[in-house]
C-alpha positions in Angstrom: 101.9 114.2 63.9 103.8 112.3 66.5 102.2 109.0 67.3 103.6 107.3 70.4 103.1 103.5 70.4 103.7 100.8 73.2 106.4 98.6 71.5 104.3 95.6 72.2 101.1 96.4 70.3 101.2 93.9 67.3 101.2 95.4 63.6 101.2 98.8 64.8 103.6 99.9 62.2 101.7 98.4 59.5 98.5 100.2 60.6 99.6 103.5 61.5 102.5 104.2 59.1 101.6 107.0 56.9 99.5 108.8 59.8 102.6 110.6 61.3 105.9 109.9 62.8 105.9 106.6 65.0 107.9 106.5 68.2 107.7 103.1 70.0 108.3 103.0 73.8 108.5 100.4 76.6 104.8 100.4 78.2 106.3 100.1 81.8 109.2 102.5 81.4 107.5 105.4 79.4 108.0 108.9 80.9 106.5 112.3 81.0 109.7 113.5 79.3 109.3 111.1 76.3 105.8 112.2 75.5 106.3 115.9 75.7 105.6 116.3 71.9 103.0 113.3 71.6 99.8 114.0 69.5 98.7 110.6 69.7 99.3 107.9 72.6 98.5 104.2 72.1 99.1 101.9 75.1 98.3 98.7 76.8 97.2 97.8 80.3 100.6 98.2 82.0 100.8 102.0 81.3 99.0 104.1 83.8 97.8 107.2 81.7 97.2 110.0 84.1 98.1 113.5 85.1 101.5 112.6 85.9 102.5 111.0 82.7 101.1 113.8 80.7 102.0 116.8 82.7 104.6 118.0 80.2 102.4 117.5 77.2 100.4 120.3 75.9 99.3 119.0 72.5 98.0 115.6 73.0 94.7 115.0 71.0 94.0 111.2 71.2 94.8 108.3 73.6 93.9 104.8 73.0 94.3 101.4 74.7 94.6 98.3 73.0 92.7 96.5 75.7 89.2 95.8 77.2 90.1 97.2 80.5 90.3 100.8 81.1 91.2 101.2 84.9 94.7 102.2 84.0 93.2 105.4 82.1 92.4 108.5 84.2 89.4 109.4 81.7 88.3 112.1 83.8 91.5 114.1 83.3 91.5 113.2 79.7 88.0 114.5 79.5 88.9 117.9 81.3 91.6 118.4 78.8 89.4 117.7 75.7 91.6 114.6 74.6 89.6 111.9 72.9 90.0 108.5 74.7 89.2 105.0 73.0 89.5 101.4 74.3 89.1 98.3 72.5 86.1 96.6 74.1 85.8 92.8 73.3 88.9 92.6 71.6 90.4 89.7 73.5 87.2 88.2 74.8 87.5 85.0 72.6 91.3 84.7 73.5 90.6 84.7 77.3 87.6 82.3 77.0 89.9 80.0 75.2 92.4 80.4 77.9 89.8 79.1 80.5 88.5 76.5 78.1 92.1 75.3 77.8 92.8 75.4 81.5 89.7 73.6 82.3 90.4 70.6 79.9 93.7 70.5 81.2 92.6 70.3 84.9 89.9 67.7 83.9 92.4 65.3 82.6 94.7 65.8 85.6 91.9 65.2 88.2 89.8 62.9 86.1 86.2 64.8 85.9 83.9 65.5 83.2 83.1 69.2 82.6 79.4 68.6 82.1 79.3 67.3 85.8 80.4 70.7 87.1 78.8 73.9 88.0 80.8 77.3 87.2 80.1 80.5 88.3 81.1 83.3 85.9 81.8 86.5 87.9 81.3 89.3 85.5 79.0 88.8 82.6 80.2 91.6 80.1 82.1 90.7 76.8 84.6 88.2 78.2 82.2 86.5 80.7 79.7 86.1 78.0 82.2 84.6 75.8 83.1 82.1 78.6 79.6 81.4 79.1 78.8 80.7 75.5 81.7 77.9 75.3 81.0 76.2 78.7 77.3 76.2 78.4 77.7 74.4 74.9 79.6 71.7 76.9 76.6 71.1 79.0 78.1 72.6 82.3 75.8 74.3 84.8 76.6 77.9 84.3 75.7 80.6 86.7 76.4 84.5 86.0 77.1 86.9 88.6 77.0 90.5 87.7 74.9 93.1 90.1 75.8 96.1 88.0 74.4 94.5 84.8 71.6 93.1 86.6 70.5 96.4 88.1 70.9 98.0 84.6 67.9 95.7 83.4 70.0 92.8 81.8 67.3 90.0 81.2 69.6 87.1 81.8 69.3 85.0 85.0 71.7 85.9 87.6 72.9 84.2 90.7 73.9 85.5 94.1 77.5 85.8 95.6 76.5 83.1 98.2 75.7 80.6 95.0 79.0 81.8 93.5 80.9 80.5 96.5 79.1 77.2 96.2 79.9 76.5 92.6 82.6 73.7 91.6 84.4 76.3 89.6 84.6 80.1 89.9 86.0 82.2 87.1 86.7 85.6 87.4 85.9 88.4 84.6 85.2 91.5 86.2 87.4 95.1 86.0 89.1 96.5 88.7 86.7 98.8 90.6 88.1 100.8 93.6 85.1 102.5 94.6 81.3 102.7 94.5 78.6 100.4 95.2 80.3 97.3 93.8 84.0 97.5 94.2 86.0 94.6 93.0 89.5 95.0 94.6 90.0 92.4 97.0 86.7 90.8 96.2 88.2 87.4 97.2 89.7 88.6 100.7 90.6 86.4 103.5 87.0 86.2 104.6 85.8 84.8 101.2 88.6 82.7 100.4 88.2 80.9 103.7 84.8 79.9 102.6 86.3 78.2 99.6 87.1 74.2 99.7 90.1 72.2 98.2 87.6 70.6 96.0 86.7 73.6 94.0 88.7 75.5 91.2 89.3 79.2 91.1 90.5 81.1 88.0 91.5 84.6 87.6 92.3 86.0 84.0 90.9 89.5 84.7 92.9 91.7 87.3 95.4 90.7 89.9 94.0 92.9 92.6 90.5 90.9 92.7 92.2 88.3 94.8 94.3 89.3 98.1 97.3 87.5 97.3 98.8 87.6 100.8 95.6 85.9 102.2 96.0 83.4 99.2 99.4 82.6 100.4 98.5 82.3 103.8 95.6 79.8 103.3 97.8 78.0 100.7 100.4 77.2 103.0 97.9 75.6 105.3 96.7 73.6 102.3 93.2 75.3 102.4 93.0 76.7 98.9 91.0 75.7 95.9 92.9 74.4 92.7 94.3 77.7 91.4 94.7 79.0 87.9 96.1 82.6 88.0 96.9 84.5 84.8 96.9 87.9 86.9 98.8 88.8 90.0 98.9 91.6 92.5 102.0 94.0 92.0 102.7 93.0 88.5 105.4 92.5 87.2 106.9 91.9 90.7 104.7 89.2 91.9 104.8 87.2 95.1 106.8 84.2 93.9 105.9 82.3 97.0 102.5 81.7 95.4 103.7 79.8 92.4 104.1 76.2 94.0 100.5 76.4 95.2 99.2 77.2 91.7 98.3 74.5 89.4 98.5 76.8 86.2 100.4 80.0 86.4 100.9 82.4 83.5 102.1 86.1 83.0 99.0 88.0 82.0 98.8 86.4 78.7 95.2 85.0 78.6 94.2 87.7 76.2 97.5 87.4 74.3 96.2 85.5 71.1 97.6 87.1 68.0 94.2 87.5 66.5 92.9 89.3 69.6 96.0 91.4 70.1 95.7 92.5 66.3 91.9 93.0 66.7 92.7 95.7 69.5 95.4 97.2 67.2 92.7 97.5 64.5 90.0 99.0 66.7 92.5 101.9 67.6 93.2 102.3 64.0 89.5 102.6 63.2 88.9 104.9 66.1 91.9 107.2 65.1 90.9 107.3 61.5 87.3 108.5 62.8 88.8 111.3 64.9 91.3 112.5 62.0 88.4 111.9 59.5 90.6 109.6 57.4 89.5 106.7 55.1 90.5 103.2 56.7 92.9 101.6 54.4 93.7 98.5 56.3 92.0 95.5 58.0 93.7 92.6 60.1 93.2 90.4 57.0 95.9 92.5 55.5 98.6 91.7 57.6 97.9 88.4 59.7 99.0 85.3 58.0 97.2 82.1 57.7 97.7 79.8 60.8 100.1 76.9 60.3 97.6 74.4 61.3 94.3 75.5 59.7 92.3 72.1 59.1 91.5 68.8 60.6 89.0 66.2 59.9 87.5 64.2 62.8 85.5 61.0 62.2 84.0 60.4 65.8 81.4 62.0 68.2 83.2 64.7 70.1 83.7 64.0 73.6 86.0 65.4 76.2 89.1 63.7 75.3 88.8 64.6 71.8 87.9 68.2 72.3 91.1 68.4 74.6 93.0 67.1 71.5 91.5 69.7 69.3 91.7 72.5 71.6 95.4 71.8 72.6 96.5 71.4 68.8 95.7 75.2 68.9 96.7 76.2 72.5 97.7 74.2 75.4 97.9 76.6 78.2 100.7 74.2 80.0 103.2 75.4 77.5 103.0 78.9 79.0 102.6 77.7 82.6 105.9 75.6 82.1 107.7 78.5 80.4 106.6 81.0 83.1 107.8 79.0 85.9 111.4 78.9 84.2 111.5 82.5 83.1 110.1 84.1 86.2 113.5 83.6 88.0 115.3 85.8 85.4 115.4 89.7 85.8 112.3 91.2 84.3 111.2 87.5 83.3 107.6 88.4 83.8 107.8 91.1 81.1 110.3 89.3 79.0 107.8 86.5 78.5 105.0 88.9 77.5 107.3 90.8 75.0 108.7 87.6 73.4 105.4 85.5 73.7 105.2 82.7 71.2 102.5 83.2 68.6 99.2 81.9 69.6 96.3 81.7 67.4 92.5 81.3 68.3 90.3 78.3 67.4 88.6 80.1 64.6 91.8 79.6 62.6 91.2 75.8 62.6 88.6 74.5 60.3 87.2 71.2 61.5 85.6 69.0 59.1 82.9 66.9 60.9 79.3 65.7 60.5 76.8 68.5 60.1 75.3 67.4 63.5 78.4 68.7 65.4 78.7 71.8 63.5 76.7 73.8 66.1 78.7 72.7 69.0 82.0 73.1 67.1 80.8 76.7 66.2 79.8 77.5 69.7 83.4 76.6 70.9 84.8 78.9 68.4 86.0 76.7 65.7 85.4 77.1 61.9 83.6 74.3 60.3 82.9 72.3 57.1 80.6 69.4 56.6 82.1 66.3 55.6 79.4 65.1 53.3 79.6 68.4 51.4 83.4 67.9 50.8 82.7 64.5 49.8 80.3 65.4 47.2 82.7 68.0 45.9 85.5 65.6 45.5 83.2 63.0 43.7 82.0 65.7 41.2 
């Protein structure tokens, strides 16, 4: 069996060795000719899997994407050919939520505001939006959810209107790319919508670049009329409009979901799905391959406030590192993809155990940290 794998899917060699002949390819450059004898195809979001890519292949049995998004997959075509498809829903929701938290803590320090004084509209209340909600709600922010499809489907959570979205202090986008239908998301933030936002607001996009009309955004930015911008995704990736960069407070190359833990979680989900299709017993889990984090424990002796939380957050992940590196590398040929391919290892907050008082454990856990209770530790030491 020939298994073709995007070279940027982590630990794929470890998980899939023994299941067939492994062939690794560049996700943006893969061609129909390369895949002519593929039985299994494993991709990430940068590969468009459609009839054009698979036109020469007559034996494909399984396609998997190590991402939560599926707009790059022509599922109708796969279904018509009888090809099994699997994605990795929720695999990087924690990573994206922590990207948002890191960004907001950095901006709060820069602009001198308290997060609990702000309202945030979370556009998209699926896996990722819900993970963002959990963390920011725990910090006392006034969190609003906007998701008409979920609302119509009977989701019992309280949802806001789009007008209320535009009135929020902070807007964070977490919806898939939807071109047609009742609720399209492409250019959801077009010139008309963007012009209703103020310079006192913050707009974050860590979902899909097409949600915001980048040309309209640039036109308003050149007039000094945009909110503070955090952009991890862009139109026309990897060939983004670099004229936007000077107007973006935090800019990164589609790496919000790129924690090592989240990426390997996606690989494991594809491994489980393929084992199921092939009726094979699973031999491995993420724990078999991923090493312990370099910084894995810390003790705090005071009540958690915003500066202390920022220190804890940025001990694990400071988004400003990626912003600085991106601005330096984007000038290089293929700089956007090079940074993604060579992305420095980043772990999730759960890899850090925080020793604190029992009263603070719930907050720490909601934010994603692992916890230990100091009193219990003291008693063990005394014994």
